[in-house]
N, C-alpha and C positions, 0 to 999 in steps of 0.2 A: 461610509464603508462599515461592514460588519464582519464578524469572525466566521470563518468556515472551519468545521472540524469533520474528520473522517477517520474511521478505524476504531478498534475496540479499546485502545489505550494500553497502559502498562499493567503487568501482573507477573508474579513468579509462579512456576509450575514445575512438575517433574518431567513433563513431556517436551519434545522439541521437533521443529521442522528441519528436515535435512537438506543439504545442498543438492543442486541439480534439478530442482522442481520450481515451477512458478506457482505461487499461492495467492489466492484472492479471498477476502473475507466479506461475507454478506452480513456485516454487523456495523451499525452506525454509519450508514451511507452518507455521502456528502450532503450537507444541509443547505448548500447554496452553490452558485457558479462563480468562479473567479480563479485565483492562483494560490497554490500551496507554497509557503516559504519555509516551512519547518517540517521535518520528518523525524519520528522517534521510533525506536525499536529496542528490544531486549535480546542481547546475545546470550545464549544459554550456557555453553561450556567450552566452545572452541571458536577462535577468532574467525570472523566472517570476512571473506574476500569476494571480489566481483559482484558487489551488491548493487542491484537496481531496484528502485521502488517507484510506483506510479499509479495512475488512475485508469480504471476500466469501466465502461458501461456494462452493467451486468447482463443485459440482453444479448450483446454480441460477444462479450468476453475478448474483444480485440483492444489492445492497449490504446488509450487516448493520448497520454503523454507520460513521460517518466524522467527520472533523474538517475544518472549513472553515479552512484555514491562512492564506488571504488573499493579499496582494500584496507585491511588492518584494523577492523573494529573488534576490540577486545571484549571479554566477558563483562556483562553489566548493561545498564540502561544507557543508550547512546542517542544523542540528539544532533541532527545536522541542520544548520540554518543557512540563510542566504540563497534559497532555492527559488525556482520559478516554474512550477509544474501546473499546467492547466487542469481544471476540474469543473465538472458540470453537476448540477443537482442530481442526486441519486447514484453517482458513480461510487465504486468500491475501490479500496486500496489493495494493491498487490505488491509482491516482492519476489525476487529471484536472486540467488547467489551461487557462486561456483565452489565455495568451500566454507565450512563452519556450520553452525546451527543457531536457530532462533527459537525463543520460547513459544510454546504452543500449549493450549489447555483444552480440555473437553468443554464444549460450549454449554451455557446454561439454558437449554431449551431447544426444541426441535426446529424453531424458526431461524436459528443461527447456523449458517452453513459455510464451510470453507471449501473452495474449489481448488483443485490442484491438477497440474499437468507436468509430466516428466519431460523437462526441456525448458528452453528459454522462450517464454511467452511474450517477451518484450520486442520481438522481431517484426511486429506489425501484421503478422499472419493470423489466420483463423486456426484454432486448435480445439481438440476435444478434451474437455475437462471432466474429471471425476469429482465426486463430492463426499464430504464427511462432516460429522457434527463436532467440529473443532473451531477454535479461533486463535489467531496469532497475536503476540504482544507487539503490535505496531499501530501507529496512528500518525496523523499529519494535521497541521493547521495552516490557515492562510487568511486572506481577506478577499471580500468581494470588491469589484471595481464599481465606482460610482457611475450611474447612468449618464450618458453623454460623453464619457471619457473615451478617447480613441482606442485605448488599450482594451476597454470593455468590448467595443465593437470587434476588435481583432479576435478576441477570445470566442466570440459567437460564430466566427467563420469556420 
């Protein structure tokens, strides 16, 4: 097994993502297929509630899998472990929350794009996303499944 990583990682910034939007970052796409067991994000200035984070194929922008992380995430860097979120190579990481704010920064280059949709993009439907040259302070890690493992076969279905 090897390590999977996805998302731009942690940083501090003066900017923030506001609640009520779904955000996806085209930065550091998933480097392998498997399962994410840890998600990390930075709460900017107001406690986050109703947080969902998950994976999206960038082509369709329809959620592949997600974790309902819940409420009560106070200001600062937050890490949630013990997760099981499916990811496929080149997926991007996304987030949605009903209250609070997450750290956001102007991206370092025109090739980094953040996609956003006003509403909950974790409902499995197709939505129209706008784009901007920003990235969120969020990331996730996990592991690939060994070939021949029944769990690996299940992820491919």
